C-alpha positions as CSV (number, residue, x, y, z in Angstrom):
1,M,23.7,-5.1,-2.6
2,S,20.5,-7.1,-2.9
3,I,18.8,-9.6,-5.2
4,S,15.4,-11.1,-5.3
5,R,15.2,-14.9,-5.6
6,R,11.8,-14.8,-7.2
7,A,11.6,-15.4,-11.0
8,R,8.5,-13.3,-11.4
9,R,9.8,-10.1,-9.8
10,K,11.1,-7.2,-11.7
11,V,14.9,-6.9,-11.5
12,D,15.5,-4.4,-8.8
13,F,17.6,-6.9,-6.9
14,R,15.7,-7.0,-3.6
15,P,16.8,-9.6,-1.1
16,H,14.7,-12.6,-0.3
17,L,14.3,-12.6,3.4
18,D,12.8,-16.0,4.1
19,Y,15.4,-18.0,6.1
20,C,13.8,-21.3,5.3
21,I,14.3,-21.3,1.5
22,V,17.9,-20.2,1.4
23,A,20.2,-23.1,0.9
24,L,22.0,-22.6,4.2
25,I,18.9,-23.9,5.7
26,L,19.1,-27.6,5.5
27,G,20.8,-30.4,7.4
28,S,21.3,-33.9,6.3
29,T,18.6,-35.7,8.2
30,L,15.6,-36.2,5.9
31,G,13.1,-37.7,8.2
32,F,10.9,-36.0,10.8
33,P,11.6,-36.7,14.5
34,Q,9.5,-39.5,16.1
35,L,7.3,-38.0,18.8
36,E,5.9,-39.7,21.8
37,K,2.6,-37.8,21.7
38,P,1.2,-34.8,19.9
39,T,1.0,-31.4,21.5
40,T,-2.5,-30.3,22.6
41,S,-4.6,-29.0,19.7
42,P,-5.5,-25.3,19.5
43,I,-9.1,-26.2,20.4
44,N,-8.0,-27.4,23.8
45,M,-4.5,-26.0,24.5
46,A,-2.6,-26.5,27.7
47,E,0.7,-24.9,28.6
48,Q,3.6,-27.3,28.2
49,P,7.0,-26.2,29.5
50,T,10.0,-26.5,27.2
51,A,13.5,-27.3,28.3
52,A,16.0,-24.5,28.1
53,N,19.4,-25.1,26.7
54,T,22.3,-24.6,29.1
55,T,25.8,-23.6,28.1
56,S,29.1,-23.3,29.9
57,S,30.3,-19.9,31.3
58,P,31.1,-17.8,28.3
59,P,34.2,-15.6,27.9
60,K,33.8,-11.8,28.0
61,L,32.0,-10.4,25.1
62,S,33.7,-7.8,22.9
63,V,30.7,-5.5,23.1
64,L,27.8,-5.0,25.5
65,R,24.4,-6.1,24.3
66,P,22.5,-2.9,23.3
67,E,19.0,-4.2,24.3
68,D,18.7,-2.2,27.5
69,D,19.3,1.0,25.6
70,L,16.4,0.6,23.2
71,P,14.1,3.6,23.4
72,L,10.4,3.2,24.3
73,L,8.1,3.4,21.3
74,E,5.5,6.2,21.6
75,V,1.9,5.4,20.6
76,A,0.2,7.9,18.2
77,E,-2.9,9.7,19.6
78,E,-4.9,8.6,16.6
79,E,-4.0,5.5,14.6
80,D,-4.3,5.6,10.8
81,E,-6.2,2.5,9.7
82,E,-6.5,3.2,6.0
83,D,-7.1,0.4,3.6
84,F,-4.0,-1.7,2.9
85,S,-3.1,-4.2,0.3
86,P,0.0,-6.4,0.2
87,T,0.3,-5.5,-3.5
88,D,0.9,-1.8,-2.7
89,S,2.6,0.0,-5.6
90,A,5.5,0.8,-3.3
91,L,6.7,-2.7,-3.7
92,G,7.2,-2.5,-7.5
93,S,5.6,-4.4,-10.3
94,T,6.1,-8.0,-11.4
95,G,8.1,-9.0,-14.4
96,T,8.5,-11.8,-16.8
97,Q,9.7,-15.1,-15.5
98,S,11.9,-17.7,-16.9
99,Y,14.8,-19.5,-15.3
100,A,18.1,-19.7,-17.2
101,T,20.3,-21.5,-14.7
102,S,21.1,-25.2,-15.4
103,L,19.4,-27.3,-12.7
104,L,18.3,-30.9,-12.3
105,S,14.7,-31.4,-13.1
106,E,13.8,-32.9,-9.8
107,V,14.3,-29.7,-7.9
108,R,11.3,-28.3,-9.8
109,N,9.1,-31.2,-8.8
110,Y,7.6,-29.3,-5.9
111,K,5.6,-30.9,-3.1
112,Y,2.1,-29.8,-2.3
113,E,0.7,-30.2,1.2
114,N,-2.4,-28.7,2.9
115,G,-2.8,-26.2,0.0
116,R,0.7,-24.9,0.1
117,R,3.8,-25.6,-2.1
118,Y,7.1,-26.8,-0.6
119,H,10.6,-27.5,-2.0
120,S,11.5,-30.9,-3.2
121,Y,15.3,-30.7,-2.9
122,R,16.1,-32.1,0.6
123,E,12.4,-32.7,1.0
124,G,11.1,-32.4,4.5
125,Q,13.9,-30.3,6.0
126,C,12.3,-26.9,5.4
127,V,9.0,-26.0,7.0
128,L,8.3,-22.8,5.1
129,P,6.5,-22.9,1.7
130,N,8.0,-21.6,-1.5
131,D,4.8,-20.7,-3.4
132,E,3.7,-17.3,-4.8
133,Q,2.0,-16.4,-1.5
134,E,5.2,-16.9,0.4
135,Q,7.2,-14.9,-2.1
136,D,4.7,-12.0,-1.7
137,R,5.3,-12.2,2.1
138,E,9.0,-12.1,1.6
139,D,8.8,-9.1,-0.7
140,L,6.7,-7.2,1.8
141,L,9.1,-8.0,4.6
142,H,11.9,-6.7,2.5
143,H,9.9,-3.4,2.1
144,V,9.5,-3.2,5.9
145,R,13.2,-3.5,6.4
146,N,13.9,-0.9,3.8
147,L,11.8,1.5,5.7
148,H,13.6,0.8,8.9
149,F,17.1,0.8,7.5
150,S,16.6,3.5,4.8
151,G,17.6,1.0,2.1
152,D,20.8,-0.2,3.7
153,L,21.0,-4.0,3.4
154,F,23.9,-4.7,5.7
155,H,25.7,-3.2,8.6
156,A,29.2,-4.7,8.3
157,P,31.8,-2.1,7.2
158,I,32.9,-3.9,4.0
159,P,35.0,-2.0,1.5
160,E,33.7,-0.8,-1.8
161,D,36.3,-2.9,-3.7
162,V,35.0,-6.2,-2.1
163,E,35.7,-9.1,-4.5
164,N,33.9,-12.3,-3.3
165,V,30.6,-12.4,-1.5
166,F,28.6,-15.4,-0.3
167,D,25.1,-14.0,0.0
168,I,22.7,-16.2,1.8
169,G,19.8,-13.8,1.4
170,T,20.8,-10.8,-0.8
171,G,23.0,-10.0,-3.8
172,T,24.7,-7.3,-5.8
173,D,24.2,-3.9,-7.2
174,T,26.0,-1.7,-4.6
175,H,29.3,-3.6,-5.4
176,P,29.1,-4.3,-9.1
177,N,32.7,-5.6,-9.2
178,A,32.2,-8.3,-6.6
179,R,31.5,-11.9,-7.5
180,V,28.4,-12.9,-5.6
181,I,27.3,-16.5,-5.0
182,G,23.7,-17.1,-3.9
183,T,22.4,-20.5,-2.7
184,D,18.8,-21.7,-2.5
185,L,16.7,-24.8,-2.1
186,S,14.3,-23.9,-4.8
187,P,15.0,-22.7,-8.4
188,I,12.9,-19.5,-8.3
189,Q,15.5,-16.9,-8.8
190,P,15.1,-14.0,-11.3
191,A,15.6,-14.7,-14.9
192,W,17.8,-11.7,-15.5
193,V,20.8,-11.3,-13.2
194,P,24.1,-9.3,-13.3
195,P,27.0,-11.2,-14.8
196,N,28.8,-11.2,-11.4
197,L,26.0,-13.2,-9.8
198,E,25.7,-17.0,-9.7
199,F,22.9,-19.1,-8.2
200,F,23.3,-22.7,-6.8
201,V,20.8,-25.1,-5.5
202,D,22.8,-26.5,-2.6
203,D,22.7,-27.5,1.1
204,V,24.9,-25.1,3.1
205,E,24.9,-27.3,6.1
206,A,26.8,-29.9,4.2
207,D,30.5,-29.6,3.8
208,W,31.3,-26.5,1.7
209,T,33.1,-27.0,-1.6
210,F,34.3,-23.4,-2.0
211,K,37.9,-22.5,-1.7
212,R,39.2,-21.7,1.8
213,D,40.2,-18.1,2.6
214,Y,38.1,-17.0,-0.3
215,F,35.1,-14.8,0.7
216,D,35.4,-11.1,1.7
217,F,31.8,-11.0,3.0
218,I,29.3,-13.6,4.0
219,R,25.8,-12.5,4.9
220,A,22.9,-14.7,6.3
221,C,19.5,-13.2,7.0
222,D,16.5,-15.0,8.5
223,L,18.0,-18.4,9.1
224,A,16.3,-19.0,12.4
225,G,14.5,-22.3,12.2
226,S,16.6,-23.5,9.3
227,I,19.9,-24.5,10.8
228,A,20.5,-27.6,12.9
229,D,24.2,-27.0,13.8
230,W,25.0,-23.3,14.1
231,P,28.6,-23.8,15.4
232,K,29.4,-25.9,12.3
233,L,27.9,-23.3,10.0
234,L,30.0,-20.5,11.6
235,R,33.2,-22.7,11.5
236,Q,32.7,-23.2,7.8
237,A,32.1,-19.5,7.3
238,Y,35.2,-18.7,9.2
239,S,37.5,-21.1,7.3
240,H,36.2,-20.1,3.9
241,M,36.5,-16.4,4.6
242,K,39.6,-14.3,4.0
243,P,41.5,-13.0,7.0
244,G,39.9,-9.6,7.7
245,G,36.6,-10.7,6.0
246,W,33.2,-10.0,7.6
247,L,30.3,-12.2,8.6
248,E,26.8,-10.8,9.2
249,L,23.8,-12.6,10.8
250,S,20.3,-11.2,11.3
251,D,17.1,-12.7,12.7
252,F,14.0,-11.8,14.5
253,E,13.4,-12.9,18.1
254,M,10.6,-15.4,18.4
255,E,8.7,-13.2,20.8
256,H,6.5,-10.1,20.9
257,F,7.0,-7.1,23.2
258,S,5.1,-4.0,24.3
259,D,6.1,-0.8,26.0
260,D,2.6,0.1,27.3
261,D,1.5,-3.2,28.8
262,T,-0.8,-4.4,26.0
263,L,0.6,-7.9,25.7
264,D,-2.3,-9.3,27.7
265,L,-4.6,-8.3,24.8
266,A,-2.8,-10.8,22.5
267,P,-2.5,-14.2,24.4
268,S,-3.0,-16.2,21.2
269,L,-0.1,-14.5,19.5
270,G,2.1,-15.4,22.5
271,E,0.9,-19.0,22.2
272,W,1.8,-18.9,18.5
273,F,5.4,-18.0,19.3
274,R,5.6,-20.6,22.1
275,L,4.4,-23.3,19.8
276,L,6.9,-22.4,17.1
277,I,9.7,-22.5,19.6
278,E,8.6,-25.9,20.9
279,A,8.0,-27.4,17.4
280,S,11.2,-26.1,15.8
281,S,13.2,-27.4,18.8
282,R,11.7,-30.9,18.3
283,F,12.4,-30.5,14.6
284,N,16.1,-29.9,15.5
285,R,16.1,-26.5,13.8
286,P,15.3,-24.1,16.6
287,M,13.8,-20.7,15.8
288,K,14.9,-19.1,19.1
289,V,18.4,-18.2,18.1
290,A,18.6,-14.5,17.4
291,A,19.9,-13.6,20.9
292,D,22.6,-16.3,20.6
293,H,24.3,-15.0,17.4
294,Q,26.7,-12.7,19.1
295,R,28.0,-15.4,21.5
296,N,28.2,-18.0,18.7
297,M,30.2,-15.7,16.5
298,I,32.7,-15.0,19.3
299,D,33.0,-18.7,20.1
300,A,33.7,-19.4,16.5
301,G,36.7,-17.0,16.6
302,F,35.3,-13.8,15.1
303,T,36.5,-10.5,16.6
304,D,35.2,-6.9,16.6
305,V,31.7,-8.5,17.0
306,K,28.9,-5.9,17.3
307,E,25.2,-6.2,17.7
308,K,22.3,-3.8,17.0
309,I,18.7,-4.5,17.9
310,Y,15.8,-2.8,16.3
311,K,12.1,-2.5,17.4
312,F,9.7,-3.4,14.5
313,P,6.1,-2.3,15.4
314,M,3.3,-4.7,14.3
315,G,0.6,-2.2,13.4
316,P,0.3,1.6,12.5
317,W,0.3,2.6,16.2
318,A,3.7,4.2,16.5
319,K,3.9,8.0,16.8
320,E,6.9,8.4,14.5
321,K,5.8,8.6,10.8
322,R,8.4,6.2,9.5
323,L,7.6,3.6,12.2
324,K,3.9,4.0,11.6
325,E,4.3,3.2,7.9
326,A,6.7,0.3,8.6
327,G,4.3,-1.0,11.2
328,R,1.4,-1.0,8.9
329,F,3.3,-3.2,6.4
330,H,4.8,-5.3,9.2
331,R,1.4,-6.2,10.6
332,E,0.4,-7.6,7.2
333,V,3.7,-9.5,7.1
334,M,2.8,-11.1,10.4
335,V,-0.7,-12.0,9.2
336,M,0.8,-13.7,6.2
337,S,3.5,-15.3,8.4
338,L,1.0,-17.1,10.7
339,E,0.2,-19.9,8.4
340,S,3.6,-20.0,6.6
341,Y,5.4,-20.7,9.9
342,A,2.8,-22.8,11.7
343,L,1.1,-25.0,9.2
344,A,3.9,-27.5,8.5
345,L,5.3,-27.5,12.1
346,C,1.9,-27.9,13.7
347,T,0.8,-30.7,11.4
348,R,4.0,-32.6,10.8
349,V,5.6,-32.2,14.2
350,L,2.9,-31.4,16.8
351,G,0.3,-33.7,15.3
352,W,-2.5,-31.1,14.7
353,S,-5.0,-31.3,11.9
354,P,-5.2,-28.5,9.3
355,V,-8.6,-27.5,10.6
356,E,-7.2,-27.1,14.2
357,V,-4.4,-24.9,12.8
358,A,-6.9,-22.8,10.9
359,V,-9.1,-22.3,14.0
360,F,-6.2,-21.3,16.1
361,L,-4.7,-18.9,13.6
362,A,-8.1,-17.1,13.2
363,S,-7.8,-16.0,16.8
364,V,-4.2,-14.8,16.3
365,R,-5.2,-12.7,13.3
366,N,-8.0,-11.0,15.3
367,E,-5.4,-10.0,17.9
368,L,-3.0,-8.6,15.3
369,R,-5.9,-6.5,13.9
370,D,-6.9,-5.1,17.3
371,P,-6.0,-1.4,17.4
372,R,-5.6,-1.5,21.2
373,V,-2.7,-3.9,20.8
374,H,0.7,-2.0,20.6
375,I,3.2,-4.7,20.1
376,Y,6.5,-5.0,18.3
377,G,9.2,-7.5,17.4
378,K,13.0,-7.3,18.0
379,F,15.3,-7.7,15.0
380,H,19.0,-8.6,15.8
381,V,21.8,-7.7,13.4
382,V,25.2,-9.1,14.4
383,W,28.5,-8.7,12.5
384,G,32.1,-9.6,13.1
385,R,35.4,-10.0,11.4
386,R,37.8,-12.9,11.0
387,P,41.1,-11.7,12.5
388,V,43.9,-10.8,10.2
389,E,46.5,-13.5,10.7
């Protein structure tokens, strides 16, 4: 079950994977935080420690974290550096665009800033753009995940006869009899959709207006950096889900890893992650949340909570053919992600100029393209069930 939220894509119902543009992403505070002083610019950066959140002693988890059991990724003897284009035919062709859903005109009055287009609904609460370039990035990221998961779009064991789905990032074709509700901040969904699919421009961090005990399955992908109050979001998901229904969360860790000690070859990439963690924390929508999903779901009352962590290579260096192909695409996703994630946060929150951001990102791109660098990201998928009462 999957849908694309882009109006210009052909209708193969691919999921949009950008956590910022889904409607779950927004809180109710419209202004940016007042900062005492800007973070050091990329031309003269200095390390600045960030405070870690502390929590009370948690109850025993229902499952053990699988992270220590992840296998080492082997590096191929010769890396395949063939020419690559983000518009590879494997992603499918584009289609006609029109938007048939009834929406207020102001949600289409997009905002433009530093050469990128941003949403206007709940203006200022989302730091990712919603333009064509960003939609291309999301399509490519979906392709990467398809390669890793062999086309499976969720892990929760939902039944074939599922009725009501709240899909904060995908949609429906695997379960054609389910009613699927999708939410988004921007009206850029496909023109043609199945009759069982409905789109809403809405703020999922506000109080939900859906019926209680209604959904069989709620799925939220890539919301890191988009949610101010995760406990509230999970409480609402719990109360609007049928007893026995499933919730699934999935996000990348905001960090890079290596199994052959090549992290030192990519210091600017490490700084990029650090800056995003710092800025998103100041923005009150932290990006470093993937490792907390399991604990938060258990605290919200979900049972049978399970977690699976995947290694996503950034580059075609992996020995396994499938991972090599996925890594080639994922590196391009990362190159496209650098500006998408950093531009608004660095200029709005950290006080950098667009030129300073551009200079810094150039060094990060060079590291991502370095064939000596064998790094990967970790993708967390967590799912759990509301107890049958």
